[in-house]
C-alpha positions as CSV (number, residue, x, y, z in Angstrom):
1,M,-6.6,-23.4,-13.7
2,P,-5.6,-21.1,-10.7
3,P,-7.7,-18.5,-9.7
4,K,-7.0,-15.0,-11.6
5,L,-5.9,-12.7,-9.5
6,I,-7.6,-8.9,-9.9
7,L,-5.6,-6.0,-7.9
8,A,-8.6,-3.6,-7.0
9,S,-6.5,-0.5,-7.0
10,T,-5.8,1.6,-9.6
11,S,-2.6,2.8,-8.0
12,A,0.6,2.4,-10.2
13,Y,2.9,2.1,-7.1
14,R,0.6,-0.8,-6.0
15,A,0.9,-2.5,-9.8
16,A,4.5,-2.4,-9.9
17,L,5.0,-3.9,-6.3
18,L,2.7,-6.6,-7.2
19,A,4.7,-7.0,-10.4
20,Q,7.6,-7.5,-9.0
21,L,6.3,-11.1,-7.8
22,G,6.0,-12.6,-11.2
23,F,2.2,-13.6,-11.5
24,G,0.2,-12.3,-14.1
25,F,-3.2,-9.9,-12.7
26,E,-5.4,-7.6,-14.1
27,Q,-6.1,-4.1,-12.4
28,L,-9.5,-3.1,-11.9
29,D,-11.0,0.5,-10.8
30,P,-12.9,-0.4,-7.6
31,L,-15.0,2.8,-8.1
32,Y,-14.7,3.3,-4.5
33,L,-15.1,6.1,-2.5
34,E,-12.8,6.0,0.7
35,Q,-14.8,7.5,3.7
36,S,-13.8,8.4,7.0
37,Q,-15.5,6.8,10.0
38,D,-15.1,8.8,13.2
39,G,-13.3,7.1,16.3
40,E,-11.8,4.8,13.9
41,N,-8.1,4.2,14.8
42,P,-5.4,4.0,11.6
43,K,-5.3,0.1,11.9
44,A,-9.2,-0.8,11.7
45,K,-9.8,1.8,8.6
46,A,-6.8,0.6,6.7
47,S,-8.0,-2.6,7.5
48,R,-12.0,-1.9,6.5
49,L,-11.0,0.6,3.5
50,A,-9.1,-2.9,2.1
51,R,-11.7,-5.0,3.1
52,E,-14.4,-2.4,1.4
53,K,-12.1,-1.7,-2.1
54,A,-12.0,-5.9,-2.9
55,I,-15.6,-6.5,-2.2
56,S,-16.6,-3.5,-4.3
57,A,-14.3,-4.8,-6.9
58,T,-16.5,-7.8,-7.3
59,T,-19.2,-6.3,-9.3
60,L,-16.8,-5.5,-11.9
61,L,-16.5,-9.3,-12.9
62,P,-18.4,-12.4,-14.0
63,I,-20.1,-14.2,-11.2
64,D,-18.3,-17.6,-12.7
65,T,-15.0,-16.4,-13.0
66,A,-12.8,-18.0,-10.4
67,S,-10.8,-15.1,-9.2
68,I,-9.0,-13.7,-5.8
69,I,-9.5,-9.8,-5.7
70,I,-6.5,-8.5,-3.5
71,G,-7.6,-5.5,-1.8
72,S,-5.2,-3.0,-0.1
73,D,-5.1,0.3,2.4
74,Q,-2.2,2.3,3.9
75,V,-2.9,4.8,6.7
76,A,0.4,6.9,7.7
77,H,-0.2,7.7,11.2
78,F,1.8,9.1,14.9
79,A,2.0,7.2,18.1
80,N,-1.2,8.8,19.1
81,G,-3.2,8.2,16.2
82,D,-3.2,11.1,14.6
83,T,-3.1,10.8,10.6
84,L,-1.4,12.3,7.8
85,S,-3.9,12.3,4.1
86,K,-2.4,12.8,0.8
87,P,-1.2,16.3,0.6
88,G,-2.0,17.6,-2.9
89,N,-0.1,20.3,-3.4
90,F,3.8,21.7,-2.8
91,E,2.1,24.1,0.3
92,K,0.1,21.1,2.3
93,A,3.2,19.0,1.7
94,A,5.8,21.6,3.0
95,D,3.6,22.0,5.8
96,Q,3.4,17.6,6.4
97,L,7.2,18.2,6.1
98,R,8.0,20.9,8.7
99,F,5.6,19.1,10.9
100,C,7.4,15.4,10.4
101,S,11.2,16.8,11.1
102,G,12.8,14.6,13.0
103,Q,10.0,12.4,14.2
104,W,8.6,9.1,13.7
105,L,5.6,8.6,11.3
106,R,3.9,4.8,11.1
107,F,2.7,3.6,8.1
108,S,0.0,0.6,8.3
109,T,-1.2,-1.6,5.1
110,A,-4.0,-3.5,5.4
111,V,-4.9,-6.5,2.6
112,C,-7.7,-8.3,2.2
113,L,-8.3,-11.4,-0.5
114,V,-12.1,-11.8,-1.4
115,D,-13.5,-14.4,-4.1
116,N,-15.5,-13.1,-7.6
117,Q,-18.6,-13.5,-5.0
118,G,-17.2,-11.3,-2.3
119,N,-16.4,-13.7,0.3
120,I,-13.3,-12.6,2.7
121,L,-10.8,-15.5,2.0
122,S,-7.8,-13.5,4.0
123,E,-7.4,-10.6,5.7
124,G,-3.8,-9.2,7.3
125,L,-1.8,-5.9,8.4
126,D,1.7,-5.1,8.5
127,E,3.4,-1.5,9.6
128,Y,6.2,0.0,9.0
129,E,7.9,3.2,10.4
130,I,10.3,5.3,9.0
131,K,11.6,8.5,11.1
132,Y,12.5,11.9,9.0
133,Q,15.7,14.0,9.5
134,Q,15.6,17.4,10.8
135,L,14.8,18.8,7.6
136,S,15.1,23.0,6.9
137,D,13.1,24.8,4.6
138,N,15.7,24.6,2.3
139,D,15.7,21.0,2.5
140,I,12.2,20.3,2.1
141,I,11.7,22.8,-0.7
142,A,14.4,20.8,-2.8
143,Y,12.9,17.7,-2.2
144,L,9.5,18.4,-3.3
145,Q,10.9,20.3,-6.5
146,A,12.5,17.3,-7.1
147,D,10.4,14.3,-6.0
148,K,6.9,15.7,-6.2
149,P,5.3,13.4,-3.8
150,Y,1.8,14.9,-3.2
151,D,0.0,12.1,-4.0
152,C,1.8,10.2,-1.6
153,A,1.0,10.4,2.4
154,G,3.3,12.2,4.9
155,S,4.7,13.8,1.4
156,I,7.4,11.3,0.8
157,K,8.0,8.7,-1.5
158,A,10.3,6.6,0.1
159,E,10.8,4.5,-3.0
160,G,12.4,7.6,-4.6
161,L,14.3,10.4,-3.6
162,G,12.4,10.4,-0.3
163,I,15.7,7.9,0.9
164,H,17.5,11.3,1.6
165,I,14.8,12.7,3.7
166,I,14.9,9.2,6.0
167,E,16.9,8.9,8.9
168,E,15.3,5.5,10.1
169,G,13.6,2.5,9.1
170,R,12.1,-0.4,11.4
171,G,10.0,-3.1,10.4
172,K,9.6,-6.5,8.3
173,D,9.0,-5.5,5.5
174,I,10.2,-2.2,3.2
175,N,7.1,-2.8,0.5
176,T,4.8,-2.3,3.3
177,L,6.1,1.2,3.2
178,Y,5.8,1.5,-0.1
179,G,1.7,0.7,-0.4
180,L,1.8,-3.1,-0.7
181,P,3.1,-5.4,1.8
182,L,4.2,-8.4,-0.3
183,I,5.7,-10.2,2.4
184,L,2.1,-10.7,3.9
185,L,0.7,-11.1,0.4
186,L,2.8,-14.0,0.0
187,Q,2.0,-15.7,3.3
188,M,-1.8,-15.3,2.7
189,L,-1.9,-16.5,-0.9
190,S,0.1,-19.7,0.4
191,G,-2.2,-20.2,3.0
192,L,-5.3,-20.7,1.0
193,G,-3.4,-22.9,-1.4
194,Y,-2.1,-20.5,-4.4
195,D,0.8,-21.9,-6.1
196,T,3.2,-19.0,-5.4
197,F,6.4,-20.5,-6.8
198,K,4.2,-21.4,-10.0
199,A,5.5,-18.2,-11.7
200,I,8.7,-18.8,-10.9
201,N,9.5,-21.9,-12.0
202,S,9.9,-21.3,-16.0
203,I,12.6,-18.4,-15.3
204,K,15.5,-19.5,-16.1
205,N,19.0,-18.6,-14.6
206,I,21.4,-16.7,-16.2
207,K,24.9,-17.2,-15.9
């Protein structure tokens, strides 16, 4: 029996992304409280949080259950290292978008895989950058009222109506921007001997 896949996240966005791969998986709340560390750069922060989320979820699983636990975290930041958090409300989101207008913002998204005993199996990180269009206050208000991206760093749901305020994007995997780098995850799972094609072998061609 292949190991069970566990997503250590309550995020509906990450669950929807993982579901695209066709794998069966379970979703657990890692019961993890995110904390910042002074002087930590964005890549290191994303990697640490992904690792700690994955490890914290092991306390919810039986020791004898063969599992691969997927932890992931994303940090949105500018080239100088300044980060943006989730705005939480309209006012803070509007301030973020005014600040981001015409600028590039980078999304560093880390993945950590651990077994059910908390041993780290694989770690990786991918990045995707977007350039915001020059946004007027009317643009910002219209977008926020339509998409309400208050739980998204950078105040943008790029997979939704946020595409309207993006001028350009660059990176290997657009899913990295959405919250889970699927290309990287597949490579990590394959490197562990997980048969990533098994989930799609039974899909029949529809003519």
